C-alpha positions as a LaTeX table, in Angstrom:
\begin{tabular}{lrrr}
\hline
Residue & $x$ (\AA) & $y$ (\AA) & $z$ (\AA) \\
\hline
Met1 & 86.63 & $-70.93$ & 97.27 \\
Pro2 & 82.85 & $-70.86$ & 96.75 \\
Leu3 & 80.79 & $-68.22$ & 98.52 \\
Ala4 & 77.07 & $-68.06$ & 99.26 \\
Val5 & 75.33 & $-65.54$ & 97.03 \\
Pro6 & 73.55 & $-62.80$ & 99.00 \\
Pro7 & 70.08 & $-61.72$ & 97.88 \\
Thr8 & 70.18 & $-59.02$ & 95.23 \\
His9 & 68.09 & $-55.94$ & 95.99 \\
Ser10 & 66.75 & $-53.44$ & 93.52 \\
Gly11 & 69.13 & $-50.53$ & 93.12 \\
Ser12 & 71.92 & $-52.28$ & 95.01 \\
Gly13 & 74.44 & $-51.82$ & 92.20 \\
Ser14 & 74.95 & $-55.58$ & 91.94 \\
Pro15 & 78.09 & $-56.51$ & 89.98 \\
Phe16 & 76.47 & $-59.72$ & 88.69 \\
Pro17 & 76.06 & $-59.72$ & 84.87 \\
Phe18 & 72.85 & $-61.78$ & 85.19 \\
Arg19 & 70.29 & $-63.02$ & 87.68 \\
Leu20 & 69.54 & $-66.69$ & 88.17 \\
Lys21 & 66.59 & $-68.02$ & 90.17 \\
Val22 & 63.93 & $-70.69$ & 90.48 \\
Leu23 & 60.46 & $-69.39$ & 89.62 \\
Asp24 & 57.35 & $-71.12$ & 90.97 \\
Ala25 & 54.11 & $-70.12$ & 89.22 \\
Asp26 & 51.78 & $-71.56$ & 91.84 \\
Val27 & 50.33 & $-68.04$ & 91.85 \\
Pro28 & 50.89 & $-66.42$ & 88.42 \\
Pro29 & 53.14 & $-63.36$ & 88.69 \\
Pro30 & 52.04 & $-60.04$ & 87.16 \\
Ile31 & 51.99 & $-59.68$ & 83.40 \\
Met32 & 55.01 & $-57.50$ & 82.76 \\
Leu33 & 57.10 & $-55.98$ & 80.02 \\
His34 & 60.83 & $-55.28$ & 80.13 \\
Pro35 & 61.57 & $-52.44$ & 77.69 \\
His36 & 64.18 & $-52.86$ & 75.00 \\
Trp37 & 67.33 & $-50.74$ & 74.88 \\
Glu38 & 65.98 & $-47.64$ & 73.11 \\
Gln39 & 62.80 & $-47.63$ & 75.21 \\
Ala40 & 64.74 & $-48.04$ & 78.45 \\
Leu41 & 67.21 & $-45.26$ & 77.63 \\
Ala42 & 64.51 & $-42.81$ & 76.55 \\
Gly43 & 62.28 & $-43.66$ & 79.51 \\
Phe44 & 65.09 & $-43.35$ & 82.06 \\
Val45 & 66.21 & $-39.97$ & 80.72 \\
Arg46 & 62.62 & $-38.72$ & 80.62 \\
Glu47 & 61.85 & $-39.71$ & 84.22 \\
Gln48 & 65.17 & $-38.30$ & 85.44 \\
Ala49 & 64.36 & $-35.00$ & 83.77 \\
Arg50 & 60.91 & $-34.97$ & 85.39 \\
Gly51 & 62.47 & $-35.62$ & 88.80 \\
Val52 & 60.53 & $-38.84$ & 89.50 \\
Pro53 & 62.10 & $-40.34$ & 92.66 \\
Met54 & 63.87 & $-43.65$ & 92.04 \\
Ala55 & 61.84 & $-45.36$ & 94.78 \\
Ala56 & 58.48 & $-43.91$ & 93.69 \\
Gly57 & 55.71 & $-46.40$ & 93.04 \\
Asn58 & 55.05 & $-44.84$ & 89.63 \\
Arg59 & 58.71 & $-44.96$ & 88.54 \\
Asn60 & 58.89 & $-47.18$ & 85.43 \\
Tyr61 & 62.56 & $-46.91$ & 84.50 \\
Lys62 & 65.13 & $-47.60$ & 87.22 \\
Asp63 & 68.05 & $-47.80$ & 84.78 \\
Arg64 & 69.00 & $-47.53$ & 81.11 \\
Asn65 & 69.23 & $-51.27$ & 80.46 \\
Pro66 & 67.12 & $-53.75$ & 78.50 \\
Lys67 & 66.35 & $-57.13$ & 80.00 \\
Cys68 & 66.23 & $-60.45$ & 78.21 \\
Glu69 & 64.77 & $-63.49$ & 79.99 \\
Val70 & 65.46 & $-67.19$ & 79.41 \\
Ala71 & 63.29 & $-69.85$ & 81.07 \\
Val72 & 64.24 & $-73.53$ & 81.37 \\
Ala73 & 61.40 & $-75.79$ & 82.53 \\
Leu74 & 61.96 & $-77.87$ & 85.65 \\
Thr75 & 58.42 & $-79.28$ & 85.59 \\
Pro76 & 55.75 & $-79.05$ & 82.88 \\
Leu77 & 55.63 & $-75.28$ & 82.37 \\
Arg78 & 53.00 & $-73.01$ & 80.89 \\
Leu79 & 53.72 & $-69.36$ & 80.17 \\
Leu80 & 52.14 & $-66.55$ & 78.21 \\
Ala81 & 54.24 & $-64.23$ & 76.07 \\
Gly82 & 53.82 & $-61.93$ & 73.11 \\
Glu83 & 50.57 & $-61.95$ & 71.13 \\
Arg84 & 48.61 & $-64.57$ & 69.27 \\
Thr85 & 48.24 & $-64.40$ & 65.50 \\
Thr86 & 45.19 & $-62.75$ & 63.98 \\
Glu87 & 43.95 & $-66.20$ & 62.88 \\
Glu88 & 44.17 & $-67.52$ & 66.44 \\
Leu89 & 42.39 & $-64.49$ & 67.85 \\
Gln90 & 39.64 & $-64.85$ & 65.26 \\
Ala91 & 39.23 & $-68.50$ & 66.29 \\
Ile92 & 38.91 & $-67.42$ & 69.94 \\
Ser93 & 36.43 & $-64.68$ & 69.06 \\
Ser94 & 34.31 & $-67.08$ & 67.03 \\
Gly95 & 34.59 & $-70.09$ & 69.35 \\
Leu96 & 33.69 & $-68.13$ & 72.49 \\
Glu97 & 31.41 & $-65.60$ & 70.78 \\
Leu98 & 33.16 & $-62.53$ & 72.17 \\
Pro99 & 31.75 & $-59.29$ & 70.67 \\
Trp100 & 34.44 & $-57.12$ & 72.26 \\
Leu101 & 37.24 & $-59.13$ & 70.67 \\
Arg102 & 35.49 & $-59.34$ & 67.31 \\
Ser103 & 35.14 & $-55.56$ & 67.21 \\
Tyr104 & 38.82 & $-55.03$ & 68.09 \\
Leu105 & 39.94 & $-57.44$ & 65.39 \\
Ser106 & 38.19 & $-55.24$ & 62.83 \\
Phe107 & 40.65 & $-52.44$ & 63.64 \\
Arg108 & 43.57 & $-52.25$ & 61.21 \\
His109 & 45.61 & $-49.59$ & 62.96 \\
Glu110 & 46.44 & $-51.41$ & 66.22 \\
Thr111 & 46.72 & $-54.82$ & 67.81 \\
Ala112 & 44.13 & $-56.36$ & 70.11 \\
Ile113 & 46.47 & $-56.00$ & 73.09 \\
His114 & 46.95 & $-52.31$ & 72.37 \\
Ser115 & 43.15 & $-51.92$ & 72.18 \\
Ile116 & 42.75 & $-53.63$ & 75.57 \\
Leu117 & 45.23 & $-51.21$ & 77.10 \\
Arg118 & 43.04 & $-48.33$ & 75.84 \\
Met119 & 39.79 & $-49.68$ & 77.34 \\
Ser120 & 37.83 & $-47.37$ & 79.59 \\
Ser121 & 36.63 & $-48.68$ & 82.95 \\
Ser122 & 33.13 & $-49.33$ & 81.61 \\
Glu123 & 34.47 & $-51.08$ & 78.50 \\
Leu124 & 36.74 & $-53.22$ & 80.68 \\
Thr125 & 33.89 & $-54.22$ & 82.99 \\
Ala126 & 31.66 & $-55.16$ & 80.04 \\
Ala127 & 34.40 & $-57.17$ & 78.31 \\
Leu128 & 35.27 & $-59.07$ & 81.49 \\
Arg129 & 31.60 & $-59.90$ & 82.00 \\
Glu130 & 31.24 & $-61.08$ & 78.39 \\
Thr131 & 34.35 & $-63.22$ & 78.75 \\
Ala132 & 33.26 & $-64.79$ & 82.04 \\
Asp133 & 29.83 & $-65.61$ & 80.61 \\
Ala134 & 31.38 & $-67.08$ & 77.45 \\
Val135 & 33.70 & $-69.33$ & 79.45 \\
Asp136 & 30.83 & $-70.49$ & 81.69 \\
Arg137 & 28.74 & $-71.58$ & 78.71 \\
Ala138 & 31.63 & $-72.88$ & 76.60 \\
Gln139 & 31.13 & $-76.29$ & 75.01 \\
Pro140 & 34.14 & $-78.54$ & 74.30 \\
Leu141 & 36.43 & $-76.58$ & 71.99 \\
Glu142 & 39.70 & $-77.16$ & 70.16 \\
Gly143 & 42.84 & $-75.23$ & 69.38 \\
Ala144 & 43.26 & $-71.61$ & 70.42 \\
Ala145 & 39.69 & $-71.29$ & 71.74 \\
Ala146 & 40.19 & $-74.26$ & 74.09 \\
Glu147 & 43.48 & $-72.80$ & 75.28 \\
Ala148 & 41.80 & $-69.45$ & 75.94 \\
Val149 & 39.15 & $-71.10$ & 78.12 \\
Thr150 & 41.86 & $-72.84$ & 80.14 \\
Val151 & 43.78 & $-69.59$ & 80.61 \\
Val152 & 40.73 & $-67.59$ & 81.71 \\
Arg153 & 39.63 & $-70.27$ & 84.17 \\
Arg154 & 43.13 & $-70.38$ & 85.61 \\
Leu155 & 43.14 & $-66.63$ & 86.28 \\
Gln156 & 39.60 & $-65.49$ & 86.98 \\
Gln157 & 39.33 & $-66.88$ & 90.51 \\
Gln158 & 42.42 & $-64.97$ & 91.68 \\
Phe159 & 42.06 & $-61.89$ & 89.46 \\
Pro160 & 38.32 & $-61.65$ & 88.63 \\
His161 & 38.23 & $-57.93$ & 87.73 \\
Asp162 & 41.70 & $-57.56$ & 86.29 \\
Arg163 & 42.53 & $-56.28$ & 82.80 \\
Gly164 & 45.19 & $-58.97$ & 82.74 \\
Ile165 & 42.54 & $-61.63$ & 82.02 \\
Leu166 & 41.79 & $-60.01$ & 78.66 \\
Leu167 & 45.48 & $-59.51$ & 77.92 \\
Ala168 & 46.20 & $-63.15$ & 78.79 \\
Leu169 & 43.45 & $-64.34$ & 76.47 \\
Cys170 & 45.25 & $-62.61$ & 73.58 \\
Met171 & 48.78 & $-63.73$ & 74.51 \\
Lys172 & 50.58 & $-66.71$ & 73.05 \\
Leu173 & 50.46 & $-69.83$ & 75.23 \\
Ile174 & 53.77 & $-71.69$ & 75.42 \\
Gln175 & 53.97 & $-75.16$ & 76.95 \\
Leu176 & 57.39 & $-76.61$ & 77.79 \\
Asp177 & 58.36 & $-80.07$ & 78.96 \\
Pro178 & 61.08 & $-80.39$ & 81.63 \\
Gly179 & 64.45 & $-79.45$ & 80.13 \\
Gln180 & 63.02 & $-77.37$ & 77.29 \\
Ala181 & 63.79 & $-73.65$ & 77.09 \\
Thr182 & 62.44 & $-70.43$ & 75.62 \\
Val183 & 63.66 & $-66.85$ & 75.34 \\
Ile184 & 61.49 & $-63.81$ & 76.09 \\
Pro185 & 63.04 & $-60.80$ & 74.38 \\
Pro186 & 62.91 & $-57.23$ & 75.72 \\
Gly187 & 59.66 & $-55.52$ & 74.76 \\
Cys188 & 57.59 & $-58.71$ & 75.06 \\
Met189 & 54.73 & $-58.97$ & 77.58 \\
His190 & 54.84 & $-62.18$ & 79.58 \\
Thr191 & 53.81 & $-64.09$ & 82.67 \\
Tyr192 & 53.95 & $-67.66$ & 83.95 \\
Leu193 & 50.75 & $-69.69$ & 84.35 \\
Ser194 & 51.92 & $-72.86$ & 86.08 \\
Gly195 & 54.95 & $-74.99$ & 86.80 \\
Gln196 & 58.51 & $-74.33$ & 87.89 \\
Ala197 & 61.42 & $-73.01$ & 85.88 \\
Val198 & 64.96 & $-71.80$ & 86.22 \\
Val199 & 65.01 & $-68.24$ & 84.92 \\
Val200 & 68.11 & $-66.35$ & 83.80 \\
Met201 & 67.73 & $-62.66$ & 83.10 \\
Gly202 & 69.65 & $-59.45$ & 82.69 \\
Ile203 & 70.26 & $-57.23$ & 85.71 \\
Ser204 & 67.91 & $-54.39$ & 84.78 \\
Asp205 & 65.16 & $-53.48$ & 87.27 \\
Asn206 & 62.89 & $-52.11$ & 84.51 \\
Ala207 & 59.59 & $-54.00$ & 84.64 \\
Leu208 & 56.29 & $-52.39$ & 83.69 \\
His209 & 53.32 & $-54.29$ & 85.10 \\
Ala210 & 50.35 & $-54.65$ & 82.75 \\
Gly211 & 47.95 & $-56.87$ & 84.67 \\
Leu212 & 47.37 & $-59.52$ & 87.35 \\
Thr213 & 48.56 & $-57.06$ & 89.96 \\
Lys214 & 47.31 & $-54.58$ & 92.55 \\
Gly215 & 50.37 & $-52.43$ & 91.95 \\
Cys216 & 50.87 & $-49.48$ & 89.65 \\
Val217 & 49.87 & $-50.04$ & 86.00 \\
Asp218 & 50.91 & $-47.19$ & 83.69 \\
Leu219 & 48.50 & $-47.75$ & 80.81 \\
Cys220 & 49.69 & $-44.73$ & 78.84 \\
Glu221 & 53.32 & $-45.87$ & 78.92 \\
Leu222 & 52.35 & $-49.45$ & 78.01 \\
Gln223 & 50.37 & $-48.15$ & 75.03 \\
His224 & 53.42 & $-46.19$ & 73.94 \\
Leu225 & 55.66 & $-49.26$ & 74.22 \\
Thr226 & 53.33 & $-51.63$ & 72.36 \\
Tyr227 & 51.79 & $-49.43$ & 69.66 \\
Ala228 & 54.03 & $-50.97$ & 66.98 \\
Gly229 & 53.52 & $-54.54$ & 68.22 \\
Gln230 & 55.83 & $-56.76$ & 70.23 \\
Pro231 & 58.76 & $-59.07$ & 69.53 \\
Gln232 & 57.74 & $-62.67$ & 69.95 \\
Pro233 & 59.15 & $-65.39$ & 72.22 \\
Cys234 & 60.91 & $-68.30$ & 70.59 \\
Pro235 & 62.16 & $-71.73$ & 71.65 \\
Leu236 & 65.84 & $-72.17$ & 72.43 \\
Pro237 & 67.90 & $-75.17$ & 71.39 \\
Val238 & 69.14 & $-77.25$ & 74.31 \\
Leu239 & 72.46 & $-78.73$ & 73.21 \\
Asp240 & 73.35 & $-82.11$ & 74.68 \\
Val241 & 77.12 & $-82.21$ & 75.22 \\
Gly242 & 77.11 & $-85.64$ & 76.87 \\
Asp243 & 77.53 & $-87.11$ & 80.34 \\
Gly244 & 74.34 & $-85.50$ & 81.65 \\
Glu245 & 75.34 & $-81.97$ & 80.66 \\
Gln246 & 73.43 & $-79.60$ & 78.39 \\
Arg247 & 74.11 & $-76.07$ & 77.18 \\
Ile248 & 71.46 & $-73.42$ & 76.66 \\
Pro249 & 72.42 & $-70.31$ & 74.64 \\
Leu250 & 71.90 & $-66.93$ & 76.29 \\
Trp251 & 71.59 & $-63.43$ & 74.84 \\
Ser252 & 75.35 & $-62.80$ & 74.80 \\
Asp253 & 78.27 & $-64.90$ & 73.58 \\
Asp254 & 80.05 & $-63.82$ & 76.76 \\
Leu255 & 77.56 & $-65.79$ & 78.90 \\
Asp256 & 77.13 & $-69.51$ & 79.28 \\
Leu257 & 74.32 & $-71.55$ & 80.86 \\
Arg258 & 74.66 & $-75.26$ & 81.59 \\
Arg259 & 72.18 & $-77.76$ & 82.98 \\
Val260 & 73.89 & $-80.65$ & 84.74 \\
Val261 & 72.06 & $-83.77$ & 85.89 \\
Val262 & 74.07 & $-85.40$ & 88.67 \\
Gly263 & 73.28 & $-89.01$ & 89.54 \\
Asn264 & 74.60 & $-91.07$ & 92.43 \\
Asp265 & 78.18 & $-90.55$ & 91.32 \\
Pro266 & 79.91 & $-87.14$ & 91.62 \\
Lys267 & 80.37 & $-85.15$ & 88.43 \\
Ser268 & 83.14 & $-82.73$ & 87.45 \\
Ile269 & 82.46 & $-79.41$ & 85.76 \\
Arg270 & 84.47 & $-76.29$ & 84.94 \\
Val271 & 83.56 & $-73.06$ & 86.73 \\
Gly272 & 84.94 & $-69.54$ & 86.46 \\
Pro273 & 86.03 & $-66.89$ & 85.95 \\
Phe274 & 82.63 & $-65.88$ & 87.31 \\
Ser275 & 79.99 & $-68.56$ & 87.91 \\
Val276 & 76.74 & $-68.86$ & 89.81 \\
Val277 & 75.79 & $-72.44$ & 90.65 \\
Leu278 & 72.13 & $-73.16$ & 91.45 \\
Ala279 & 70.69 & $-76.32$ & 93.02 \\
Ala280 & 67.27 & $-76.46$ & 91.39 \\
Met281 & 64.96 & $-78.82$ & 93.28 \\
Glu282 & 67.15 & $-81.15$ & 95.36 \\
His283 & 69.93 & $-80.92$ & 97.92 \\
Ala284 & 73.41 & $-80.84$ & 96.36 \\
Ala285 & 77.01 & $-80.01$ & 97.15 \\
Ile286 & 79.89 & $-78.40$ & 95.29 \\
Thr287 & 83.59 & $-78.87$ & 96.02 \\
Val288 & 86.26 & $-76.47$ & 94.77 \\
Asn289 & 89.91 & $-76.77$ & 95.82 \\
Glu290 & 88.99 & $-79.21$ & 98.61 \\
Val291 & 86.38 & $-76.79$ & 100.04 \\
Thr292 & 82.83 & $-78.17$ & 100.04 \\
Ala293 & 79.63 & $-76.13$ & 100.26 \\
Glu294 & 76.28 & $-77.79$ & 100.92 \\
Met295 & 73.34 & $-76.44$ & 98.93 \\
Glu296 & 69.67 & $-76.48$ & 99.85 \\
Pro297 & 67.10 & $-76.54$ & 97.02 \\
Glu298 & 67.08 & $-73.18$ & 95.20 \\
Ala299 & 70.33 & $-72.15$ & 96.93 \\
Lys300 & 73.07 & $-70.41$ & 94.92 \\
Ile301 & 76.84 & $-70.47$ & 95.23 \\
Leu302 & 79.16 & $-67.91$ & 93.68 \\
Tyr303 & 82.60 & $-68.76$ & 92.34 \\
Ala304 & 84.87 & $-65.91$ & 91.24 \\
Gly305 & 88.46 & $-66.63$ & 90.26 \\
Asp306 & 90.60 & $-68.51$ & 87.78 \\
Pro307 & 88.72 & $-71.27$ & 85.93 \\
Val308 & 88.92 & $-74.54$ & 87.88 \\
Thr309 & 87.29 & $-77.95$ & 87.95 \\
Ala310 & 84.52 & $-78.28$ & 90.54 \\
Thr311 & 82.94 & $-81.50$ & 91.76 \\
Leu312 & 79.15 & $-81.67$ & 92.02 \\
Thr313 & 77.42 & $-84.19$ & 94.28 \\
Gly314 & 73.76 & $-85.19$ & 94.04 \\
Pro315 & 71.58 & $-86.71$ & 92.98 \\
Ala316 & 70.39 & $-83.32$ & 91.79 \\
Gln317 & 69.68 & $-81.06$ & 88.84 \\
Ile318 & 72.16 & $-78.18$ & 88.89 \\
Phe319 & 72.41 & $-75.05$ & 86.72 \\
Val320 & 75.67 & $-73.17$ & 86.18 \\
Ala321 & 75.62 & $-69.67$ & 84.67 \\
Ser322 & 79.06 & $-68.26$ & 83.85 \\
Thr323 & 80.93 & $-65.51$ & 82.10 \\
Arg324 & 83.39 & $-66.72$ & 79.51 \\
\hline
\end{tabular}
């Protein structure tokens, strides 16, 4: 029978092979980076050897695992991930007349984001002031420069003195319509600017904050992780399998994510051997073996057992993440 899923806490030893949640970017979350496998293993071993307590605020690596992230838009969604191309950054530098960015783009040995992570306090203050002044005087622009103005204006009221504003200006802006999906690979800086999404991610607790936060920011470690550049986000195909059901590929062939749009009539779907069912934005219900569980918006239900046919009742948009 279905069971309510308890909240998962960091370090709880959760048996779930993934995490599934609704993310609301009304306030943008911190810019963060989940290290890839080699980085996570090396970092975990290093901090263990140094005796850094697991609960310490400056602990970067809580485990040895990488963490991939897949976002499926529920509403029009804007997120930042990875780094813009040199051509886009040059267009931003020229369009906004940003001396700090123009000087960094002349470097051949590192990326603009890596340069921002190396800024001294005085350099950061000057660059933020230049950027704020440039946005205030900006005339109508197009392309990457126009996007950069929108991003800075979105963030500067809430994070006026934060290094994350400069990072965000250099990050790739991704805009998704409802139902579209993207993957953010390990090692890729990212944050969400606006909108709501269902996010599926690995179970690692490794997340290094880089900006838009009052928490710990380990600039030296971030420089180490990004010195060779970052993997880039990419769109994911959403496969329509008919009858209001779509499949979104995840990072492992052993995992399956389905988006099910339930109308006024109930809809049947297979669950198991391990499935988490999420009601995204509306009330819903799921019935398994004549046992019905009501679901509030954003509520999750766990099914663990032999594969069976479940009945979903809406109208609602429901996501089902399963092991095969």
